[in-house]
N, C-alpha and C positions, 0 to 999 in steps of 0.2 A: 768662699766658693766663686770658682772661674765662671764667669759670664759667659753666656751663650749668645750668639749671635745669629738673627734670621735677617733674611731679606722679604722686604717688601714685594710683591708680585704685581702684574698685569693678569687680565682678565680674559680666557680665551673663548669666543661663542663654541657650542658644541658642534659636532660633525654629523653630519646626515648618517643613518647606519649603513648605506646604500652608495655612498659617498666619502672618500679618503681623502683627507685634505694633501693638498700638496706637497708641503711640507709639513713634518711633525716636528720642528722646532721652537723653542718657548723662550721669549725675551724675557731676562729679569730687568725687575726694573732699580733703583738706586738701593743702594746697602744704607741699613740707618741701624745705630747699636739701641736694644731693647734692656729695659733692665732685669734682674735676676731676683726672683723670692723664693724665699724656703717656705716650701709647702706641710702647713703641718701634719701629723702621722698619729695613730693609737698606736698600743700595744694588744696585737691580737694573740701571742703565745712566747713568751720568757723562752730564749735558748737553753735556761738552767731545766725548765719543767719539760724538757723533750728529752726520749730517751736514747737521743742519737743527733748528731750534728746535721740540719736542716740543708740540704742540697739544692731543692726546688719547691716553690712552694706556687699553689694554683686556686684563686678566690671564684667563687660564682655567690648568687645573692642571697644565701643561705649558710653558706659551707664553705669551710678554708680546708686548702689540703695541703699538706707536703710530702717532701719525702726524705727520708734520714737514713744515714748511714748503718744501715745495721749488720752486725756477725757474718753472718750468711748473705751476705748482699744487699741489694735498696730496698726498701719497704714502703709503702705510701699510708699515711695516717689521716684520719678525717676527723672533725668534730664543728659542730655549731659556731658560727661567727662570734655569737655571743658568749661562749664558751661551755664548757662542759667536758665529757670522759672523752679522750682519743678512742679510734675503730680502726680496726686492720681489715673490716670486711665491707663491701658495697652490695646490697642487692645479691647479697649471697655469695657473691664471689670476693674470692682472700687476694689482696690489696698487694702482694707480691712484685718486685717488680719497680721500674722507671716510669716517673711521672712525668707523661708527656704534656697533658692539658685536663680542664676541667670544665666544662659547658652545665648548667640547668643540672639537670639529676644525673648527667654521664661523666664517666671519668676516661681517660684514654692512658694505658700503660705500656710501657715495652718491657714484656717477659722473654727474656732472651732473645733468640731468634726469630720472634712473633710478636705482634702488636694486637692487643685487647682491648674494647669498650665493654664497661657494663654500667648497667642502670637500674633503676629503683621502680620504674613506671611498672604498673601493672603486674607485682610480686616481685620484681628484679629479675635480672639476666645477662648473658653476657656472651658475648661471642669474637672471634679470631677476625682481625680484620688485614687488609694486607699493608704490607710493608710501606712505610711512608703516606699512610692515609694524614688527611687532616680534619681534626673533628668541628664544625661548622659551629658558629657562633649562635646561640639557641637550643644547640644538642639535636635538632631535625635530624640532620644529611650527615653522612660522612665523605669525603669524597678524594679521591688516588687517581693515581697514573697507570693506565692498564697497559697490556703488550704493544698496543700501536700508538702509543704515548697521546692517548687522549685522555681527556679528565670522565672517571669514570665517577657514577655520583650514586649514590644508595642511602635509603633510610637507615637510622641508626640501627635496627633490631631486625633488618633483612639485608641476606648479599645479594638481592636479586638487583642487577644492573638497572637505572634509568635511560632509557633512551634519550640521550644528550644531544647537540650537536657542538657543545664545548672543543674545542681544539685544544692541541696539548700546547702549555706553556713554552715561554721562549725562555732563555737563559735565566739560569738561578735556582737553587733548591727547591724555595718555596712560588712558585709561577702559578699558584691559585688558591683560592680560599671560597669557604662557605659561607654565608651573611642569610640568617633563615631560610628565605624560601630563594636565595641566590643564589647563582655560581659565580664567580669572578676568576678570569685567566686572564693570563700575561703575554700578550705576541709583542715580541720587538717593542715597538712602544706604544702598542696600543693594550688598555686595560677594555675589558669584554666582559657584559654583564648578561648573564642567563638567566631565565625565570625557570626555576625545575620544576614546578607541576604544571605549565604549560609549555617549555622546552621551548619557549620564545626569545630570541635576542632582543632584551630592553634598552640597553646601553653602546657602545662604541665611541670611545675616546681616548686619542693619541694626548697621554699622558706627559711621556720624556722625551726629550730635545732626540734626533735620528741620532746623532753621533753618538750616543749614550746607549743604546739599546743593546749594545752585546754584556752589559753590565747591570741591565734594567731586571728589577724582579719585585713582584709584590711583597710585602713583611708583614700585613695585618690589615685588618679592613672593622672599619665602625658600622654604625647600622645604617650611615649616611654616605659618610666619603669612604672612598679607597686610596690608600696610598701607598706608592712605589718609590724603591730608590728606584733613582736615577744616577748610573755611574759610578765608577769608583770613587771619586767624592763624595758621597754620602748626599745628593743632593736629593728631596723627597716629592715630587709630583700628585699631587691629588684629585681625585675624579668624583664628581658628583654622582651617587647611584641613578639620580632622575638622567642623568645624559646632560645637564644644564651647562656647565663650565668646566673646563679645565684649567690648572694653575700651577704653578711651580712654589711650594711652600718654603722653604730653605734650602742653604747651598752649605755640606759641611759642617753641621750644627748637630748630626744623630747618628749614630753609628747604623748600621744594617742590622735589621731582627727588633725593629720598634713597634708597636702595637698603633692600633686607632681608637679612638674615642669619639663619640660625638661632634666634636667641633675641634679635637686637639690631636697629638701625636705625642707618644710617649716612649720611648728608650734612654739609649744611654747618650751622654753628649761626647762627642768625638776629644771634646779640647778638655776636661777632666775628666769622663769614665763616669761622673755623676746621674743618679738615674734623674731626666730632665723631661717635664713637662712644656709643651709650645703649641701654642693657639695654630690649629689649620688652616682658620682664615684669618689669619693674621694680618693689620691692617683697618679690619674692621670698625673694632673696637679701642680702648686702651690696650694696646700691643704689650708683651712683656713674657717672661720663662718662669720656670719653678723648678726647683730641684727638692731632690730628696736623698743627697747624699750617696752614697759608694754602695753598688748591692752586689747581692750574688744571685738571685732571682725574683722575678717580679709578675704577677699576672693583672689583669682588668679582672671585674666582674662580671656578670650577665650583661647589665645594663651599661656598662663604661662609666659608672658613676664612680667607683672606687677601684682602688689598684693595693693588693697586698704584695711585699717585697721582703727579703730578706737583708737587712743591714748589717754591717761590715762586722758587729756583733756576735752576729747570727741568730736575735730576735726575729720573731716576725711581726713585720706590723702592717698597718691599712694608714691609707690617704684616700681623703672625703675630695673626689674632681667632680663633681657635681656642677660648681661654679663655673668651671672652665667649660662646661657643655652649656650650661641654660643662658647662660649670659650671651653666647655669641649665636647660638643656634635656634633660641624658641623666643627671643625678643620679639615680638611682632612690629615690625616695620613695613608691613605687606602692603606695595602699592599696584601689585595687577591684580586684575577685578577676574573674579569665575570664568570659564567659557560655560556653555549649556548649551543642549540638545533635546529635542522633544523624540519620547517613544510611545507609538501607539499601538495597543493591544486588541486584536478583536477578530472576528473570522475574515478573513479575506476572501473574492472571488478566485476562481482558478488561478489567472492572468495577471492577478494583484493589481487589479484595474480600478476595483472600486471596494468598500466594506460591504459584504455580503448582508449583516444584520445594522442594524438601527444602533445596539449596545456596544459600545466601544470603553476602552479606557485610555487615557492620555497621561503622561505623568512626565518630568522634566528630571533630566539626568547633569548632575554640573560637575565641571573639575575645576580643581584651584591651584592653579601652579605656583604659587607666589612669586617674591622677588629675590633674586638672587643677591646675598649669600643666605635671606633669611629661608626660614621654613616655610611653606604658606599656612597661613591661620586657619583654613579650611572654612567650606561653604556654610552662612549662620543659617541663610531661609534661601527660598523660590518662589515665583510663583510662575505660572502660565497664563496666557491671552489666548482668546480667539476670535474672529470676524467668522461670520456666515453668511450664505448664499444661498436660498431657497429656491427651490424647483421650479424654474420658468424667469427667475429672477439675472438681471445680467449684472448686478453689482453688489459689492457685500454689504453689508451692517458693518456697526464702529464694533470697537475690539470690546471685549468684557475681561476681565481681568477675576483669573480663580484661585484655587489653591492650586500647589506644585504636582498633585497628583488626583484627577477625577473621573467617576465612571459618567456615561452620560447617554442620555437616549437624543439620538436627532432623527428630524424628518427622511422620509425616505425622497431622495433626489435633490438633498442639500450635500451642499460642501462647506467642509467648515475649514479653516484655514490657524494652526497651532504655531507659538513662538512663546519662547521660555526666556526666563534671565536670573539672575541669582546675586545675591550680595554675600561677601563673604567676612569673616570675622574683624577683620580691620575695618569696613566699613566700604569696600570697594565693591561699587555695583558696576556689574556687567551689561553688555547690551543687550538688546532682544535678539534670539537667535533666529536664523534662518527660517522660514514660515515648511511647515511641513502640513500640506493637507490631506483633507479626507473626503472623498466623495462616497457619500450616501447609494446604493444600487437604487435608482429612480425608475429601471427598467422593468415592465411586466414581460412574465416568464412566458415563453413561447410555446402552447403545446400541442402533441398531436396526440391524432388516436388511428388506432390498429383496426383496419376495415373489420367489419363486421358480416360474418357470411350473409346472404339476402335469408336465407332460408337456413334451420335447424330442425333435424328430429327429431319429434315428440319423444319424450322415454316418461315410461310411468307416468305419474300423477301431477308432479311439479317438474317441469323442465328447467335445467340449469341454465341459463344464458350469461354469458361472461363476455365482459366490456372491457377492454384492455387502452392506458392511455401511458402518455409519459410527455414530461417537460423540459425542457433547458431554458437557464437565465444564466446572466451574464454577473450575477453572485451566484446563488442556492438557491434550489426549491425546499420547499419546507413542507406543504401538502399539499392536498387535492380535495375537491366537494364534487361530487358525480350529482345528478337527477336523472328520473328515467318516467315511461310513460307506458302503460300496457293498455292494449285495444284490442277486442275481441276484432276475429276476423278481418282485423288490419283495416277496415276500411273508415274508422274512425281516429280523428285526433284528439287523446285526451290531454288533461291536464297534469304538466309536470307536480313528481313527488319529487320533495326533497329530503329523504332518509336522514336520520340522524347518523346510522351507523357510517354514512358515508359524506359526511360532515367533517373536515377537517383530519384526513387519513392521511397517512405515508406510504401505504400500498397501491400499485399501479394496474390493478385490477379490481374490478366489482362486480357479483353474480347476484341475477336475480332468478327467483323460481317463479316459472308462471304453465298455464294449462295449455295444450293445445288449442292450436288456431288462433293466435295471440298475435299482434305484433307485438314488439319491444324496442322502444327508443331510448337511445341512453346520450344526456350531453355530460363534458365534465370542462372544469377550470381548476388555475394552480395558482398556489399562494408560495412566493418565496418569504425570505426569513425576513427581510425587511419591509414585509406586510403590502409588495405592490402585488396583484392578484389581477389574471388575466379575463378577459372574457369567456362565456361557453361557447365550445366548441359545436359548430355544427351537428344536427342530430347523424345518430347511428344508429339504424334499424334493422332488426333480423324479425323471420316470420317465423311462430313453433307452426312448423308443418303436420300435422296429425291425421290427415286424410291421403290414401292411398288411393291411385289411378283406378278407374272403371272401364271394362272394355266395354267398347259400345259397338265393335264391328268382330265378326270373326266369321269369314263367309269363304265356300268353296267355288272356283268359277265353273264348277257341272259335280252332281253328285254321282250320276251315271252315264261315262264316257263313251261316246258312237264307237263303233267299230271303222276302221279306217283300210282303206283299199290300198295295201301296199306288201311289199316280200319282208319290211323288217317294222314290224308294227308296234309306234312309241306313241306314249303321249305324255303330252307337258300340260297337268293343270295349273294352277294357282291359288294359293291360300291365301287370301288378302284379309285386312282385321287393322283395328284402330281402339283408339282407350282416349279418354280424358282424365283432366286432373286440375283442383285450382290453382296451382301452380306449376302446372305443363310435365307433359310426359318426358322423361329422358330417356329410358329405353325399352324395349321389349324383347323378349323370352319366348320361343315356341317349344312346343312338343310335338314329336313325331313318333308312331306308332307304323308299322310295315309287315304286311305279309302277303306273300308271291308264293304259285307251286303247290307244294305241300306243307307249305306252314302254319302253323297256327297263329292269330294275330299275338303278340307279346303280350305280357301285362307289364314289363316295362319300358318306359318310353325314353325316346333318344330324344334329349334336350339341350340345345343352342343356349353357350354360355352367353351373358348380361354384355351387350354391344357387339354381336358377332352377325346381328342383322341391323342392316344398314336404313334398309326402309320399312315399308308396312306392307309389304308383299313378301311370298314364296313360291316361286315356280319350281317344282319341281318334275321327275323322270317316271313314266309307270310302264311297265310291259303288259302282256295281258293276262288276265285271271287276276291282276296286282289287287290288293289293295291297302288303303295310306290314309290313317288318319290321324287331324293336327288339332293344335289347343294354343291359345295365346293369354299369356297376362305381362302386364306394363309394371314399371318403377318410375318414381319420380325421383327429382334432382337432391333428396335428402335421403332417398332409401326407402320409402314405404311402398309395398311392392303390394298391388290387386291382385284380388282371385283369378282363378283360370277358368278361362271360356270353356263351354261346352265341347267334346269333340266334333269337329267338322270331318268326314270318311268323304273318298272317293274310290270307287272301284271302276277298272278297267275289264270290256269284254273278253270271254275267253274263246267260244269257238267263235273264229274266223278262218277255217279252212280245215282242210282233212291232216293237216301237217300236227293239230291239238287233237282232233277228235276222228274215230272210225266211225264212216255213215255209208250206206249205198248212194247217196250222191250229198257232195260236199263241194261248199265254193266259200269265195269270201265272207257274203254274207252269212254263211249258216251252215244248217245239214237238213238235209228231209230225210225224216223218219219215217220208216213203212213198216207193212206188216210184216213183211218178208228177212227186211234186215235192222235190226237195233240200232243204235248209236252210242259209246262210251269214251270218256278221256283214253290216251292212251298212256296215261300214267296215273298215278294214286294225287289229290289235291285234298285241301284242308278246306273244310266246309261247314257252316253252320246252317248256312241257309240257301236253295238257289231261289235265284230270281231269273225266270227265264221270258222271253219276250217271243211270242209265235205269232203266225200268218193264222186268220179265220177266215172262212166260208165255207159255203155247204160240199166243197168235196173235202175237207179236212175232218179227223175223226178225233180221237182219245189217245193223249200219250201219259204214262206212268215214268216217274221219277224213281231213281232206287241214290243211295250213298253205300256203295258197298252193298251189304246186305238187305240194309235198311230201307224198307220204302218209307220216301217222303212224302207222294201225292198224286196225285192225276191233275194233268191239265186238260182239257176240251177246247178242242180249237173248232167245233163245228161251230158256223152261224150260217141264219140265213143268206146274209151278205158279207161281202168280201171287206177285212180289217185286220186288224190284231189285235194282240191283249197282253196284259204282263202279270204272271203268275209267281206267288213266293210260297216256297215251301221249304221247311225248316225241320231238322232233327227233333226226335221225341224228347231229348233230355234238352235241348237248348244250347249242348256245348257243339265245340268245332269236332266234326269228324275225317281222318286223313285215311280215305279212301278213293277207287275208282267210282264217278258217277254215272249210269248208265239210264239211256231214254230208251223205253221201248212203247210199241203203240199197242192198242188193242183191235183186236176187228180187222177189216180189210182196208180203210183209209190210211193214210200217210197225212204225216202231222209234218209242218213247214218250222224249224226253228230258225228264228233271224236272229236273235242274242243272248246270250247267257252269260250270267255273273253269279260268279262266287263270294259269297258274305261271310267273312269269319267273325 
């Protein structure tokens, strides 16, 4: 059996994903000859027991697949690795066609011009996939080159492309592979690894020398290492999936088309054509290679711990390769301690400056990178420690060590600083991580209150009075407390009442019902989630006003206006008024009833709107014979309205010259009624009563007064001495009559009328 030559290698540190190396060349160390051993194998299926010659074999953890040459074309069969009957259907799908690959419960076939994947999960199924599809190790995903020459990834059972930034591969037919949740692509000299669920690039390594990039291509992938053929001479470059190191494995030892195990490469020897196993981490342990002889087809199982192959006689055989993986990749010589960080979970303030609640959780997270080329041994255990400074203190106390994850309650205003460290399974203990400090809100809330109105109007038996308030806090406000007191008449200050319904509440308003003429005062305080309590606010008070204003004054400047000597007789009397209220008068309202000439006094009054009267008196105009009546009421600041005052009336005189009345002797001051000539109004007037002033004395006689045909009564102007007198005569019905008013004397003596008023 021909010996296989491998080259020992030098290690190259990983390049950051954001900075490509200046040179992608990889220097080779000195060459050393390695011994070759024969790898033992067992029989899976004899050629004589199969219905045709085996052309291709595929192996999973539990199943062996073979492609045989049939009369009508290639046929794929399968059976359990332990033996049993062969079957030609998988998950309900006929396996006619060429066997491309098998992983887990998925088989990949070429059927004519199409490619198909079939599976047994969830009752089985199959679907057509693009030509050139690669079935990923682990059988979660498939990948293919789309029309834009980008690597497209789908789940096995769905044809929906996942949005990945994976670029198209460089030269070579197999420029991409899928391993579990990762897709790996080859660009020129670089191997790039992308995490499929997050679409994040997790590694970027230069694997092949720059001068060989035109012939570089991926040819297989294990769960840890990605290997690529580098150049036409068959050199193999290896990149750790974690992006730790890149190294050249061999030169000229394996043909292109090899596959990768956990820590080995498996392919045909360029020297002998035998199936050969070489360590991908050569030089770390006793180096060497093993051979399985000439084969026509070979495939690793899901865990890369066994290989199935078709030997020169056509038998299907299997070889255990677990020793090649476990010895090199799982031996614990890890000397790198884990790195740790602290995570805090709780209710933070809006700006994140403090922890709003006293309760929170602290936990440790750790990563163990291991020491190349061995896998990290893994975190064995970890611990947290903290030191604390209480509110008002200037220094921290000593460290207290606790478990790796704790839930704590710390005092308001305290500051606690946490750090963590961990130990891996190899006994490497990390240093304490950078401290992460947590400040518990120690600031009391700032509370504001809405201004209550000074007064509210009483409604019903109990008037609701609502107090509103709010607070802000650098953490978070939790609850409020409200207190109040009610005082009859608002003159006394009672004791605070702390109602249960107003303690520890989350609402920002509180309502109390009270009777009229009570003063109600409120105060509030706030409490944040850390337990800090504000002080009580100053009192906010309101008076429940149930007392309406009372009119204390409603007077007319003159009841009976005196005659005026002028061509245009116009009077301007004044109506004055006032009211009182326990909380003050806000506005007045007046009503006016007016009649003049032939009109009757209206039953409906003309009403001024609230606020139309700026003062406490009204000056108005009156013409001869007019009558005007006024009344007033008042309103306080909350809308209580008092009663109307009594009507206050004023009359202007009518008879002021012959312009208005016919008489034998008229003048500005009246008319003289003689026995020879009577006197009457020139037109009809409205009259309910006639109020007349006459001159009295020995020379005056008796005068009768008529309203139309109705005799109202007699005025006797005779007196022993000169003077004057007032007489009021009314209609018999007491209602207004619209008619001419006529004055007539009886006998020979005249009557001198000084003033006459018509009262409606």
